[in-house]
C-alpha positions as a printed NumPy array, in Angstrom:
array([[161.629,  74.397, 111.4  ],
       [162.874,  74.057, 114.957],
       [164.715,  77.358, 114.529],
       [161.393,  79.006, 113.634],
       [159.87 ,  77.592, 116.831],
       [162.781,  78.917, 118.888],
       [162.52 ,  82.386, 117.364],
       [158.823,  82.359, 118.066],
       [159.533,  81.506, 121.738],
       [162.255,  84.09 , 121.509],
       [165.159,  86.114, 121.038],
       [184.787,  92.38 , 133.594],
       [184.015,  94.76 , 136.231],
       [183.874,  95.027, 139.948],
       [181.106,  96.428, 142.097],
       [178.545,  95.394, 144.647],
       [178.487,  91.781, 145.69 ],
       [175.515,  89.805, 144.401],
       [172.547,  90.196, 146.703],
       [170.725,  87.1  , 147.823],
       [167.024,  87.099, 146.985],
       [166.171,  87.67 , 150.637],
       [168.457,  90.719, 150.675],
       [166.985,  92.363, 147.584],
       [164.801,  95.23 , 148.857],
       [163.183,  95.689, 145.447],
       [161.582,  92.263, 144.988],
       [158.146,  93.826, 145.487],
       [158.532,  95.448, 142.07 ],
       [158.379,  91.964, 140.491],
       [154.686,  91.833, 141.43 ],
       [153.589,  92.795, 137.91 ],
       [150.034,  93.907, 138.726],
       [150.492,  94.524, 142.447],
       [148.83 ,  97.655, 143.791],
       [152.016,  99.001, 145.365],
       [154.127,  98.243, 142.294],
       [151.651,  99.793, 139.849],
       [151.337, 102.901, 142.005],
       [155.129, 103.266, 141.815],
       [155.037, 102.691, 138.041],
       [152.302, 105.269, 137.498],
       [153.983, 107.956, 139.579],
       [157.438, 107.378, 138.148],
       [156.293, 107.18 , 134.517],
       [154.126, 110.283, 134.786],
       [156.893, 112.419, 136.222],
       [159.626, 111.27 , 133.841],
       [157.575, 111.313, 130.63 ],
       [156.375, 114.817, 131.486],
       [159.995, 115.928, 131.614],
       [160.815, 114.245, 128.31 ],
       [157.685, 115.596, 126.614],
       [158.868, 119.067, 127.609],
       [162.039, 118.698, 125.529],
       [161.587, 121.224, 122.671],
       [162.017, 118.68 , 119.862],
       [159.551, 116.135, 121.326],
       [156.394, 117.511, 119.713],
       [157.91 , 117.766, 116.231],
       [159.453, 114.29 , 116.442],
       [156.21 , 112.781, 117.747],
       [154.2  , 114.289, 114.887],
       [156.732, 113.043, 112.313],
       [156.693, 109.517, 113.736],
       [152.896, 109.436, 113.747],
       [152.947, 110.513, 110.107],
       [155.449, 107.802, 109.193],
       [153.851, 104.935, 111.1  ],
       [150.322, 105.772, 109.961],
       [151.252, 106.467, 106.347],
       [149.026, 104.819, 103.745],
       [152.061, 104.723, 101.42 ],
       [153.82 , 102.008, 103.414],
       [154.383,  98.697, 101.606],
       [151.497,  96.345, 102.445],
       [153.351,  93.131, 103.259],
       [151.97 ,  90.403, 100.944],
       [151.182,  86.801, 101.879],
       [150.41 ,  84.534,  98.932],
       [147.51 ,  82.235,  99.843],
       [146.352,  80.389,  96.74 ],
       [144.904,  82.939,  94.318],
       [144.795,  85.644,  96.98 ],
       [147.289,  88.138,  98.385],
       [146.578,  88.673, 102.088],
       [147.806,  91.584, 104.205],
       [147.417,  92.774, 107.784],
       [147.247,  96.567, 107.933],
       [147.203,  99.274, 110.614],
       [146.856, 103.029, 110.248],
       [145.174, 105.987, 111.948],
       [141.728, 104.733, 110.868],
       [142.459, 101.13 , 111.821],
       [144.286, 101.354, 115.125],
       [144.129,  97.629, 115.875],
       [144.181,  96.73 , 112.2  ],
       [142.342,  94.935, 109.427],
       [143.098,  91.623, 107.786],
       [142.403,  92.065, 104.092],
       [143.009,  90.491, 100.684],
       [143.168,  91.187,  96.988],
       [144.349,  89.501,  93.785],
       [147.877,  89.781,  92.415],
       [146.978,  91.918,  89.405],
       [145.212,  94.288,  91.773],
       [147.958,  94.244,  94.4  ],
       [150.636,  95.606,  92.035],
       [148.525,  98.685,  91.274],
       [149.374, 101.975,  92.972],
       [146.021, 101.935,  94.775],
       [144.76 ,  98.351,  95.06 ],
       [141.169,  97.529,  95.838],
       [141.11 ,  95.526,  99.084],
       [138.456,  93.254, 100.534],
       [138.324,  93.299, 104.337],
       [138.291,  89.809, 105.822],
       [138.433,  90.743, 109.519],
       [138.251,  94.163, 111.179],
       [140.043,  93.957, 114.519],
       [138.774,  97.335, 115.733],
       [135.165,  96.265, 115.254],
       [135.85 ,  92.887, 116.823],
       [137.514,  94.466, 119.862],
       [134.615,  96.879, 120.298],
       [131.937,  94.205, 119.944],
       [133.7  ,  91.868, 122.386],
       [134.953,  94.614, 124.717],
       [138.524,  93.319, 124.411],
       [141.805,  95.073, 123.637],
       [142.724,  92.589, 120.921],
       [146.19 ,  92.749, 119.346],
       [146.769,  90.778, 116.138],
       [149.36 ,  88.002, 116.444],
       [148.906,  86.274, 113.094],
       [146.924,  83.677, 111.159],
       [147.925,  80.097, 110.325],
       [145.942,  78.844, 107.313],
       [145.704,  75.292, 105.984],
       [146.972,  74.782, 102.417],
       [146.148,  74.365,  99.637],
       [142.695,  75.995,  99.981],
       [143.676,  78.381, 102.819],
       [140.05 ,  78.507, 103.887],
       [140.537,  77.255, 107.45 ],
       [142.725,  79.533, 109.583],
       [143.687,  79.655, 113.229],
       [143.816,  83.325, 114.226],
       [145.859,  84.342, 117.272],
       [144.635,  87.303, 119.312],
       [146.452,  88.758, 122.301],
       [145.024,  90.909, 125.052],
       [147.203,  94.019, 125.11 ],
       [150.048,  92.473, 123.138],
       [151.184,  89.749, 125.545],
       [152.684,  86.475, 124.249],
       [149.857,  84.539, 125.896],
       [146.956,  84.612, 123.456],
       [143.577,  83.222, 122.47 ],
       [143.457,  81.174, 119.246],
       [140.197,  80.824, 117.275],
       [139.241,  79.144, 114.014],
       [138.241,  81.44 , 111.167],
       [136.59 ,  80.709, 107.792],
       [137.996,  82.958, 105.03 ],
       [135.103,  82.135, 102.699],
       [132.4  ,  83.042, 105.203],
       [134.682,  85.765, 106.628],
       [133.689,  84.851, 110.165],
       [134.806,  82.784, 113.116],
       [133.624,  79.192, 112.864],
       [130.638,  78.446, 115.072],
       [131.644,  75.429, 117.139],
       [135.132,  75.463, 115.616],
       [138.516,  75.101, 117.301],
       [139.062,  77.578, 120.167],
       [142.035,  77.585, 122.547],
       [141.826,  79.739, 125.711],
       [144.498,  82.3  , 126.566],
       [147.909,  80.642, 126.947],
       [151.324,  80.421, 125.325],
       [150.113,  77.757, 122.92 ],
       [151.673,  75.921, 119.978],
       [149.205,  74.985, 117.213],
       [149.523,  73.741, 113.648],
       [147.225,  72.171, 111.067],
       [147.439,  68.473, 110.281],
       [144.328,  68.394, 108.109],
       [140.953,  70.107, 107.917],
       [139.665,  68.299, 110.999],
       [142.845,  67.842, 113.029],
       [145.314,  70.107, 114.833],
       [148.628,  69.687, 116.537],
       [148.127,  71.24 , 119.949],
       [150.322,  72.235, 122.848],
       [148.844,  74.491, 125.518],
       [148.26 ,  74.905, 129.241],
       [146.197,  71.892, 130.284],
       [146.696,  72.603, 133.978],
       [149.308,  71.86 , 136.612],
       [152.384,  70.07 , 135.304],
       [151.633,  70.537, 131.599],
       [154.04 ,  73.429, 131.011],
       [157.82 ,  73.566, 131.155],
       [159.675,  75.704, 133.659],
       [159.988,  78.22 , 130.786],
       [156.207,  78.467, 130.595],
       [155.741,  76.71 , 127.24 ],
       [153.882,  73.471, 126.372],
       [155.61 ,  70.189, 127.101],
       [152.789,  67.936, 125.841],
       [152.169,  67.513, 122.121],
       [148.6  ,  66.473, 121.456],
       [146.367,  65.745, 118.481],
       [142.988,  67.447, 118.615],
       [140.07 ,  66.29 , 116.484],
       [137.268,  68.571, 115.395],
       [134.248,  68.312, 117.673],
       [136.164,  66.764, 120.571],
       [136.458,  68.701, 123.839],
       [139.836,  70.347, 124.348],
       [140.574,  68.158, 127.349],
       [140.085,  65.028, 125.204],
       [142.96 ,  65.854, 122.839],
       [145.164,  62.764, 122.498],
       [148.752,  62.903, 123.768],
       [151.309,  62.102, 121.037],
       [154.468,  63.118, 122.888],
       [155.489,  64.241, 126.372],
       [158.619,  66.297, 126.92 ],
       [160.465,  67.081, 130.143],
       [159.389,  69.822, 132.517],
       [162.952,  71.181, 132.233],
       [162.791,  71.528, 128.431],
       [162.134,  74.846, 126.731],
       [159.16 ,  73.338, 124.858],
       [157.852,  70.547, 122.665],
       [155.709,  71.024, 119.573],
       [154.157,  69.193, 116.659],
       [153.869,  70.551, 113.147],
       [153.209,  69.401, 109.593],
       [155.017,  70.393, 106.43 ],
       [152.552,  70.471, 103.541],
       [154.131,  70.14 , 100.095],
       [152.515,  69.694,  96.688],
       [153.327,  65.98 ,  96.869],
       [152.61 ,  64.972, 100.453],
       [152.47 ,  65.904, 104.118],
       [155.279,  65.367, 106.623],
       [154.282,  65.148, 110.301],
       [156.972,  66.007, 112.838],
       [157.426,  66.476, 116.564],
       [160.324,  68.442, 118.035],
       [161.568,  68.371, 121.623],
       [163.652,  71.446, 122.512],
       [165.675,  71.033, 125.729],
       [167.406,  74.38 , 125.178],
       [167.744,  77.03 , 122.484],
       [169.255,  75.744, 119.224],
       [169.31 ,  72.146, 120.398],
       [166.6  ,  69.556, 120.011],
       [165.424,  66.154, 118.903],
       [163.182,  65.803, 115.847],
       [160.812,  62.894, 115.272],
       [159.088,  61.991, 112.013],
       [155.715,  60.302, 112.343],
       [155.581,  57.206, 110.163],
       [152.31 ,  55.343, 110.375],
       [151.362,  55.377, 114.028],
       [154.825,  55.821, 115.528],
       [157.405,  58.54 , 115.985],
       [160.822,  57.832, 114.463],
       [163.759,  59.801, 115.85 ],
       [165.783,  61.393, 113.05 ],
       [169.469,  60.556, 113.337],
       [170.836,  64.063, 112.963],
       [172.98 ,  66.221, 115.279],
       [171.124,  67.701, 118.245],
       [171.965,  71.202, 117.006],
       [170.944,  70.568, 113.376],
       [167.614,  71.826, 112.091],
       [165.165,  70.17 , 109.703],
       [164.697,  73.184, 107.451],
       [161.979,  71.647, 105.263],
       [161.236,  69.117, 102.534],
       [161.54 ,  69.514,  98.784],
       [160.998,  66.944,  96.011],
       [161.197,  63.983,  98.415],
       [164.355,  65.446,  99.934],
       [164.899,  66.414, 103.552],
       [166.684,  69.751, 103.983],
       [169.05 ,  70.276, 106.927],
       [170.959,  73.25 , 108.248],
       [173.975,  72.587, 110.488],
       [175.266,  74.652, 113.396],
       [178.476,  72.665, 113.897],
       [180.633,  70.3  , 111.853],
       [179.132,  66.831, 111.368],
       [181.308,  63.813, 110.685],
       [179.168,  61.01 , 109.288],
       [179.379,  58.395, 106.546],
       [183.037,  59.105, 105.895],
       [182.431,  62.806, 105.195],
       [182.612,  66.001, 107.23 ],
       [179.859,  68.505, 106.611],
       [180.703,  72.013, 107.857],
       [178.73 ,  73.94 , 110.413],
       [176.588,  76.586, 108.728],
       [175.952,  74.412, 105.656],
       [172.632,  73.614, 103.943],
       [172.282,  69.916, 103.094],
       [169.756,  67.885, 101.091],
       [169.104,  64.162, 100.867],
       [166.383,  61.824,  99.638],
       [164.327,  61.07 , 102.744],
       [163.789,  57.389, 101.953],
       [167.532,  56.917, 101.429],
       [168.219,  58.649, 104.749],
       [165.714,  56.46 , 106.607],
       [167.336,  53.33 , 105.19 ],
       [170.785,  54.37 , 106.404],
       [172.456,  56.481, 103.718],
       [174.284,  59.647, 104.827],
       [175.476,  60.82 , 101.434],
       [174.192,  64.408, 101.538],
       [174.268,  67.019,  98.809],
       [175.811,  70.312,  99.974],
       [173.593,  73.072,  98.616],
       [175.392,  75.845, 100.481],
       [178.844,  75.814, 102.06 ],
       [179.878,  78.73 , 104.307],
       [183.032,  80.777, 103.894],
       [184.948,  82.87 , 106.426],
       [182.74 ,  85.932, 105.99 ],
       [179.839,  84.365, 104.077],
       [176.987,  82.791, 106.027],
       [173.586,  81.278, 105.319],
       [170.503,  83.451, 105.63 ],
       [166.929,  82.454, 104.817],
       [165.403,  79.463, 103.008],
       [162.093,  79.139, 101.195],
       [160.503,  76.925,  98.556],
       [158.222,  77.41 ,  95.593],
       [156.631,  74.606,  93.587],
       [159.881,  73.636,  91.83 ],
       [162.606,  75.868,  93.224],
       [164.6  ,  76.424,  96.389],
       [165.322,  80.02 ,  97.338],
       [168.016,  81.044,  99.784],
       [169.871,  84.156, 100.843],
       [173.355,  84.678, 102.227],
       [175.23 ,  87.357, 104.118],
       [178.513,  88.303, 102.455],
       [180.311,  90.5  , 105.008],
       [176.852,  91.538, 106.284],
       [175.583,  92.322, 102.764],
       [172.741,  90.296, 101.276],
       [172.747,  88.039,  98.212],
       [169.882,  85.951,  96.812],
       [169.896,  82.632,  94.915],
       [167.471,  80.112,  93.465],
       [168.088,  76.438,  92.852],
       [166.272,  74.147,  90.43 ],
       [166.68 ,  70.381,  90.536],
       [167.683,  68.832,  87.222],
       [168.001,  65.184,  86.302],
       [171.442,  64.801,  87.844],
       [172.288,  68.017,  89.656],
       [171.118,  71.404,  90.884],
       [171.111,  74.501,  88.715],
       [172.091,  77.588,  90.708],
       [171.299,  81.162,  89.708],
       [172.023,  84.381,  91.578],
       [169.271,  86.985,  91.456],
       [170.675,  90.461,  91.   ],
       [169.853,  92.957,  93.762],
       [169.657,  96.748,  93.487],
       [172.621,  97.321,  95.806],
       [174.735,  96.093,  98.711],
       [171.971,  96.098, 101.296],
       [169.678,  93.554, 102.9  ],
       [167.461,  91.066, 101.062],
       [164.457,  89.362, 102.614],
       [162.693,  86.397, 101.027],
       [159.   ,  87.148, 101.17 ],
       [155.932,  85.046, 100.548],
       [156.19 ,  82.202,  98.015],
       [153.668,  80.311,  95.919],
       [153.137,  76.561,  96.318],
       [151.426,  76.16 ,  92.915],
       [154.135,  77.746,  90.725],
       [157.552,  79.41 ,  91.095],
       [156.345,  82.907,  91.94 ],
       [157.619,  84.761,  94.993],
       [158.21 ,  88.169,  96.537],
       [161.45 ,  89.508,  97.949],
       [162.381,  92.795,  99.578],
       [165.482,  94.936,  99.369],
       [166.558,  97.688, 101.739],
       [169.6  ,  99.679, 102.826],
       [170.113, 102.6  , 105.179],
       [169.422, 105.43 , 102.739],
       [167.218, 103.827, 100.055],
       [163.485, 103.394, 100.691],
       [162.609,  99.715, 101.008],
       [161.394,  98.06 ,  97.816],
       [159.32 ,  94.963,  97.153],
       [159.97 ,  92.851,  94.064],
       [157.824,  90.164,  92.475],
       [159.198,  87.226,  90.502],
       [156.458,  85.681,  88.363],
       [156.749,  81.899,  87.959],
       [160.516,  81.697,  87.638],
       [160.922,  84.891,  85.644],
       [162.968,  88.003,  86.291],
       [162.343,  90.34 ,  89.259],
       [160.049,  93.295,  88.702],
       [159.502,  96.163,  91.117],
       [156.097,  95.837,  92.767],
       [156.057,  98.4  ,  95.587],
       [158.32 , 100.973,  97.174],
       [158.189, 102.743, 100.506],
       [157.977, 106.536, 100.459],
       [161.131, 108.54 , 101.015],
       [161.01 , 110.088, 104.482],
       [164.22 , 112.106, 104.305],
       [166.625, 113.574, 101.764],
       [169.79 , 111.408, 101.626],
       [171.726, 114.034,  99.673],
       [175.145, 114.423, 101.276],
       [174.68 , 111.494, 103.665],
       [177.097, 108.572, 103.54 ],
       [177.393, 104.996, 104.81 ],
       [180.718, 103.424, 105.782],
       [181.581,  99.994, 107.115],
       [184.439,  99.982, 109.625],
       [186.173,  97.284, 111.653],
       [187.825,  97.246, 115.044],
       [189.716,  94.596, 117.004],
       [187.965,  93.526, 120.18 ],
       [189.823,  92.82 , 123.433],
       [190.818,  89.326, 122.221],
       [191.905,  90.514, 118.77 ],
       [188.828,  89.333, 116.824],
       [187.803,  91.888, 114.191],
       [184.28 ,  93.287, 114.679],
       [182.521,  95.145, 111.823],
       [180.041,  97.977, 112.166],
       [178.16 , 100.417, 109.944],
       [178.175, 104.206, 110.325],
       [175.54 , 106.442, 108.736],
       [176.809, 110.028, 108.601],
       [174.695, 113.145, 108.052],
       [175.278, 115.737, 105.353],
       [178.099, 118.089, 106.295],
       [179.654, 115.626, 108.733],
       [183.099, 116.587, 110.051],
       [185.274, 114.179, 112.108],
       [185.836, 116.572, 115.   ],
       [184.27 , 114.517, 117.802],
       [181.251, 116.779, 118.181],
       [178.562, 114.785, 116.374],
       [175.662, 113.41 , 118.445],
       [175.893, 109.655, 117.831],
       [173.697, 106.713, 118.741],
       [175.209, 103.211, 118.685],
       [172.645, 100.403, 118.368],
       [173.319,  96.755, 119.175],
       [171.77 ,  93.413, 120.065],
       [174.293,  90.562, 119.952],
       [172.348,  87.483, 120.938],
       [170.364,  84.41 , 119.911],
       [172.   ,  84.408, 116.468],
       [169.945,  87.429, 115.388],
       [171.777,  89.479, 112.757],
       [171.743,  93.275, 112.76 ],
       [171.386,  94.219, 109.083],
       [171.169,  97.466, 107.118],
       [167.593,  98.686, 106.679],
       [165.97 , 101.935, 105.608],
       [166.058, 104.524, 108.366],
       [162.423, 105.455, 107.813],
       [161.946, 106.909, 111.299],
       [165.548, 107.363, 112.47 ],
       [166.523, 109.156, 109.244],
       [164.264, 112.206, 109.543],
       [164.358, 112.576, 113.344],
       [168.051, 111.844, 113.864],
       [170.357, 111.737, 110.809],
       [168.667, 114.605, 108.939],
       [169.088, 116.715, 112.073],
       [172.839, 116.058, 112.179],
       [173.035, 112.867, 114.208],
       [175.228, 109.858, 113.396],
       [173.679, 106.381, 113.479],
       [175.849, 103.296, 114.103],
       [174.856,  99.628, 113.809],
       [177.046,  97.052, 115.568],
       [177.652,  93.506, 114.286],
       [179.032,  92.061, 117.518],
       [179.444,  88.411, 118.463],
       [176.338,  86.725, 119.768],
       [174.51 ,  87.627, 116.56 ],
       [174.348,  85.552, 113.392],
       [176.102,  87.798, 110.906],
       [178.842,  85.234, 110.232],
       [176.999,  82.031, 110.984],
       [176.444,  79.87 , 114.081],
       [180.05 ,  80.167, 115.314],
       [179.683,  83.963, 115.535],
       [176.767,  83.373, 117.905],
       [178.32 ,  80.691, 120.088],
       [181.49 ,  82.761, 120.506],
       [179.594,  84.982, 122.977],
       [177.343,  82.644, 124.96 ],
       [177.574,  81.477, 128.574],
       [181.137,  81.78 , 129.912],
       [182.067,  83.875, 126.851],
       [179.218,  86.378, 127.152],
       [181.598,  89.101, 128.338],
       [182.755,  89.275, 124.702],
       [179.343,  90.779, 123.952],
       [180.197,  93.838, 126.033],
       [183.846,  93.894, 124.949],
       [182.9  ,  93.997, 121.252],
       [180.358,  96.758, 121.837],
       [182.64 ,  98.961, 123.915],
       [185.455,  98.369, 121.399],
       [183.228,  99.902, 118.721],
       [182.447, 102.81 , 121.038],
       [186.164, 103.348, 121.579],
       [186.84 , 103.21 , 117.849],
       [184.141, 105.802, 117.151],
       [185.879, 108.084, 119.626],
       [189.349, 107.339, 118.219],
       [188.161, 108.169, 114.703],
       [186.672, 111.418, 116.083],
       [183.278, 110.438, 114.719],
       [182.053, 111.372, 118.191],
       [183.229, 111.715, 121.799],
       [181.99 , 110.415, 125.152],
       [180.036, 113.645, 125.695],
       [178.106, 113.042, 122.482],
       [177.826, 109.227, 122.386],
       [174.631, 107.374, 123.242],
       [173.764, 103.675, 123.05 ],
       [170.47 , 101.911, 122.434],
       [169.232,  98.32 , 122.603],
       [166.196,  96.251, 123.533],
       [165.591,  92.882, 125.22 ],
       [168.974,  91.104, 124.925],
       [170.106,  94.462, 123.532],
       [168.826,  96.007, 126.767],
       [171.139,  93.682, 128.666],
       [173.925,  94.684, 126.274],
       [173.593,  98.433, 126.846],
       [172.857,  97.906, 130.542],
       [176.049,  95.929, 131.061],
       [178.043,  98.302, 128.864],
       [177.186, 101.478, 130.757],
       [177.725,  99.751, 134.128],
       [181.161,  98.507, 133.045],
       [182.239, 101.62 , 131.108],
       [180.236, 104.646, 132.291],
       [183.093, 106.848, 131.047],
       [182.262, 106.05 , 127.413],
       [178.621, 107.134, 127.228],
       [176.513, 110.22 , 127.902],
       [173.124, 108.635, 127.075],
       [171.612, 105.149, 127.229],
       [168.221, 103.974, 125.895],
       [167.543, 100.636, 127.587],
       [164.418,  99.01 , 126.113],
       [162.42 ,  96.087, 127.651],
       [165.689,  94.86 , 129.163],
       [167.107,  91.88 , 130.98 ],
       [169.159,  93.238, 133.898],
       [168.901,  91.068, 137.017],
       [170.735,  87.98 , 135.818],
       [170.636,  86.354, 139.248],
       [166.868,  85.914, 138.974],
       [166.2  ,  86.058, 135.223],
       [165.613,  82.3  , 134.977],
       [162.83 ,  82.532, 137.577],
       [160.923,  85.29 , 135.776],
       [158.447,  84.442, 132.986],
       [160.222,  82.86 , 129.979],
       [163.681,  83.378, 131.469],
       [164.44 ,  79.704, 132.044],
       [164.379,  79.156, 128.27 ],
       [167.464,  81.367, 127.827],
       [169.896,  79.459, 130.032],
       [171.623,  78.025, 126.941],
       [172.473,  81.628, 126.063],
       [173.525,  82.974, 129.465],
       [173.997,  80.028, 131.816],
       [172.172,  78.894, 134.952],
       [172.71 ,  81.322, 137.851],
       [171.634,  78.655, 140.342],
       [174.767,  76.632, 139.532],
       [178.474,  77.335, 139.232],
       [177.623,  79.431, 136.159],
       [176.938,  82.285, 138.568],
       [180.695,  82.708, 138.993],
       [180.93 ,  84.203, 135.506],
       [177.416,  85.664, 135.27 ],
       [177.977,  87.772, 138.39 ],
       [180.919,  89.517, 136.728],
       [178.664,  91.167, 134.133],
       [175.085,  91.111, 135.466],
       [174.132,  94.83 , 135.399],
       [171.833,  94.854, 138.423],
       [174.358,  93.197, 140.719],
       [177.296,  95.31 , 139.522],
       [175.883,  98.763, 140.155],
       [178.352, 100.68 , 142.312],
       [177.137, 103.652, 144.409],
       [180.643, 105.128, 144.2  ],
       [180.458, 105.474, 140.419],
       [178.844, 108.165, 138.315],
       [176.53 , 106.762, 135.623],
       [174.813, 108.348, 132.607],
       [171.206, 109.526, 132.983],
       [169.769, 106.339, 131.504],
       [166.303, 106.155, 129.915],
       [164.7  , 102.805, 130.758],
       [161.342, 101.726, 129.37 ],
       [159.331,  98.539, 129.501],
       [155.747,  97.233, 129.315],
       [153.477,  95.899, 132.037],
       [151.998,  93.359, 129.615],
       [155.393,  92.02 , 128.566],
       [155.107,  88.353, 129.517],
       [158.421,  87.403, 127.908],
       [160.97 ,  89.674, 129.612],
       [159.644,  90.561, 133.07 ],
       [159.116,  94.312, 133.662],
       [160.68 ,  93.776, 137.089],
       [164.138,  93.933, 135.47 ],
       [163.728,  97.581, 134.485],
       [161.685,  98.518, 137.556],
       [164.267,  97.221, 140.022],
       [167.21 ,  98.742, 138.143],
       [165.521, 102.152, 138.182],
       [164.658, 101.891, 141.88 ],
       [168.186, 100.822, 142.848],
       [169.884, 103.511, 140.756],
       [167.521, 106.169, 142.107],
       [168.221, 105.166, 145.695],
       [171.951, 105.294, 144.882],
       [171.496, 108.918, 143.862],
       [171.701, 108.378, 140.09 ],
       [169.305, 110.402, 137.981],
       [167.459, 108.161, 135.479],
       [164.294, 108.318, 133.388],
       [161.577, 105.671, 133.311],
       [158.509, 104.879, 131.237],
       [156.277, 101.828, 131.507],
       [153.445, 101.291, 129.071],
       [150.595,  99.245, 130.543],
       [150.146,  97.474, 127.165],
       [152.411,  96.423, 124.32 ],
       [153.797,  93.002, 125.169],
       [157.48 ,  92.541, 124.314],
       [157.635,  95.527, 121.986],
       [157.169,  99.283, 121.753],
       [153.377,  99.332, 121.97 ],
       [150.113,  97.618, 121.222],
       [149.414,  99.951, 118.299],
       [151.177, 102.397, 116.008],
       [150.287, 105.408, 118.152],
       [152.02 , 103.898, 121.171],
       [155.005, 102.999, 119.029],
       [155.295, 106.584, 117.795],
       [155.027, 107.955, 121.339],
       [157.757, 105.693, 122.709],
       [160.036, 106.526, 119.778],
       [159.481, 110.251, 120.306],
       [160.421, 109.927, 123.976],
       [163.619, 108.108, 122.977],
       [164.826, 110.639, 120.431],
       [163.793, 113.661, 122.496],
       [165.9  , 112.179, 125.298],
       [168.853, 111.554, 122.965],
       [168.805, 115.109, 121.608],
       [168.537, 116.531, 125.119],
       [171.514, 114.481, 126.291],
       [173.856, 114.499, 123.283],
       [173.488, 117.765, 121.392]])
């Protein structure tokens, strides 16, 4: 559960000496909405996007992406809520989207009949707001009372309002939380867990709530009762309740840094600290058992439980001192834990076996667990979808690079049956997928996938884009190339997906191997793959481009600064780049467990790879395409702005686009997403063909 909170809050070279803040001539670009900064943004974006729109393939790619993103044949993602299947949907007629529902027997039809619950376009028009949907949290088992989160322009900060799914309207006099980076969860019909901005001193330095309060219906917001107070230096604190068929478990979690925290269970009127490792996660409750996932080995009660394992234990026995856990999943060298979910009487979990998905279900017998593997269509990626809490029904998805994504339904413990399939957006005939490995600078073997077009020849001439992320234990997994396939691979381009350290492909240790003082491994792994692609003559430096966003933006930014000889093109999306000041900008302080604290001795290693500080006017860099969003209140747009300004003043030609909406993503709606994608691939074809 804490990992879910973190994800929600989430995600050697020489050169110029690090500039002190007072010596940085581009600090004015950190003024997000400043008149001077926005004038620079408008002028720069207009000029550079005009040049990219003039690339001959732009118009065709843009039209294809609009067709794909607005297609009515996409799989409507299902959320089981009692007897209903809910879905949030956007298309050309519903730019902001509609929240709708139907019944299961209707949902599996080719053309289901949907009932609209909330029309965001109408709401935005009536309230004169640019609302962007951020989700709905509904109280089981009736799922009538929901807290709906609405963002202005796509920012993380949002307004949260109570909605009645029976009346299909917002509740008059119901719970309403003003715009903030809030944490809310249902306790019961008349009570919420609440963390929000209550004024000075109530947020952490990362900008998230540090007070956990209980808010009763009808009481003013300011009268919510404090249950827990975290430190101002924490990432966040939050309260939440796990609702099972048998009972409710109330918990509070204090997160001092990513992937570390203290969990309290509320028993009666007091909070009881759970005696588990600070990096373990309470993953849920099932049949009176507490479920734990471990990030490191745990020696307790005469046993050693391995990092990456899934454990279960009767909660009452645990509270009375027992530490005799059942190991439900034990990791292997190249097999790691994936997702976990529960139905009424079953546990579902997935694994990654050398970055290929597998799916299992567990049923609790009288004396032991019965394990069954669910057969998948191929060696791709499985995602556990929505599950029922009244029987053993659930959805799961399957995808790989060349096969349209499919949705399967398992009815009450039965066998999987195909429910929906995405349309095919390109002809895979003649295309191939290979998984290669290369030794990084320290000898560790790094895997990566290569998708080759029809007629591919290993002569070094193929335009190739290498995508990576490598952070926060996020795994880069095979998925259908719905947009990339037709606009890149079908046209003769090679697509490469990197599984570098910092991600979660091989469990927690794969992540921690590239954090803080070891973060340089992130760049070493990535450039090792680039070198291997060149050695195999899949491509050459003149035809190799790289792409990544957020932490991936830092990855590609650091890679081209360190090894400009390897790359002809770089797409750097919503990036982190100035690692001297990142912890002072928006949510940056929450990522110091990943990168280190630049205000301490950690700067000695950070300064060796921080892209902004390592730009060298004597070097020749690729013509990078940077883009970001003004409304991104997670990764500050100043990172991209300042990098562009510095490189331009150094004489480097770069491209820049800043969308005034979108939050930490590629746009506030599907049209903006299609436009940004078209700019990216027009740029790549211009640079690499």
